[in-house]
C-alpha positions as CSV (number, residue, x, y, z in Angstrom):
1,M,101.7,114.5,83.0
2,N,98.1,115.3,83.7
3,I,97.1,113.6,86.9
4,M,93.4,114.6,86.8
5,L,92.7,112.8,83.4
6,R,93.9,109.4,84.5
7,R,91.3,106.7,85.1
8,K,90.9,104.9,88.4
9,S,91.5,101.2,88.5
10,V,89.1,98.9,90.3
11,N,92.1,97.0,91.7
12,R,93.9,100.0,93.3
13,P,92.9,102.2,96.2
14,P,91.5,105.6,95.2
15,T,94.1,108.2,94.3
16,P,94.2,111.2,96.7
17,S,92.6,114.1,94.9
18,V,94.8,117.0,94.2
19,M,91.7,119.2,94.1
20,E,90.9,118.3,97.8
21,N,93.5,120.9,98.9
22,Q,91.3,123.6,97.2
23,G,93.8,125.6,95.2
24,K,96.9,124.5,97.1
25,E,99.6,123.2,94.8
26,P,100.6,119.6,95.6
27,T,104.1,119.1,97.0
28,L,106.6,117.0,95.1
29,Q,106.1,114.3,97.8
30,E,102.3,114.3,97.1
31,L,102.9,114.1,93.3
32,I,105.3,111.2,93.7
33,N,102.8,109.4,96.0
34,I,100.0,109.9,93.5
35,E,102.1,108.6,90.6
36,L,103.2,105.6,92.7
37,I,99.6,104.7,93.5
38,E,98.2,105.3,90.0
39,S,100.8,103.3,88.3
40,G,100.5,100.4,90.7
41,E,104.1,100.7,91.6
42,K,103.4,101.3,95.3
43,E,101.6,98.0,95.6
44,R,104.5,96.2,93.9
45,L,107.0,97.9,96.2
46,M,104.9,96.9,99.2
47,E,104.8,93.3,98.0
48,L,108.6,93.3,97.5
49,L,109.0,94.7,101.0
50,R,106.8,91.9,102.5
51,E,108.8,89.2,100.7
52,R,112.2,90.6,101.7
53,L,111.1,91.0,105.4
54,I,109.9,87.4,105.5
55,E,113.1,86.1,103.8
56,C,115.4,87.8,106.3
57,G,113.4,86.6,109.3
58,W,112.2,90.1,110.3
59,K,108.6,89.1,110.4
60,D,109.3,86.1,112.7
61,E,111.4,88.4,114.9
62,M,108.6,90.9,115.3
63,K,106.1,88.1,116.0
64,A,108.4,86.8,118.8
65,L,108.7,90.3,120.2
66,C,104.9,90.6,120.3
67,R,104.5,87.2,122.0
68,A,107.1,88.1,124.6
69,F,105.4,91.4,125.3
70,I,102.0,89.7,125.6
71,K,103.4,87.1,127.9
72,K,105.0,89.7,130.1
73,K,101.9,91.9,130.4
74,G,99.3,89.2,130.4
75,R,97.0,88.3,127.5
76,N,94.0,90.3,128.9
77,N,96.1,93.4,129.7
78,V,97.4,94.1,126.2
79,T,95.7,96.0,123.4
80,V,96.7,96.2,119.7
81,D,97.5,99.9,120.4
82,D,99.9,98.8,123.1
83,L,101.6,96.4,120.8
84,V,101.9,99.0,118.0
85,H,103.3,101.6,120.4
86,V,106.0,99.2,121.8
87,I,106.9,97.2,118.7
88,T,106.9,99.9,115.9
89,P,110.1,101.6,116.9
90,K,111.9,98.3,117.3
91,G,110.5,97.1,114.0
92,R,111.5,100.2,112.0
93,A,115.0,100.2,113.5
94,S,115.6,96.5,112.7
95,I,114.8,96.6,109.0
96,P,118.1,95.6,107.3
97,D,119.9,98.4,105.4
98,S,120.1,96.2,102.3
99,I,116.3,96.1,102.1
100,K,116.1,99.9,102.5
101,A,118.7,100.4,99.8
102,E,116.9,98.0,97.4
103,L,113.6,99.8,97.9
104,L,115.3,103.2,97.5
105,Q,116.9,102.1,94.3
106,R,113.6,100.9,92.9
107,I,111.9,104.2,93.8
108,R,114.7,106.1,92.1
109,A,114.4,104.0,89.0
110,F,110.7,104.5,88.9
111,L,111.1,108.3,89.2
112,V,113.6,108.3,86.4
113,S,111.3,106.2,84.2
114,T,108.4,108.5,84.8
115,A,110.5,111.7,84.4
116,L,108.8,113.1,87.5
């Protein structure tokens, strides 16, 4: 697999350059991330995650938490950073295990198929 010879797609974000680290060998995690981005699999996984979170009501639950926090603090007293700081831990903790398992299985299948 030669990462540097692949062409960039107009429809995908730019791939992190391995050469940016100036001589430092990329980690396995970095190589996997690059491959996920270049293949378009990362975007497909993100779309799957969005769909699953909507289906299970997670998105509505997070929206309700945001509204409750804003109502409690007052609309003019809340910033986006405040919301992110308060809601992110709750959001991450409330993602159903079945969704996490499905994404993990898809990532594993991708890694096997690319022989990375």
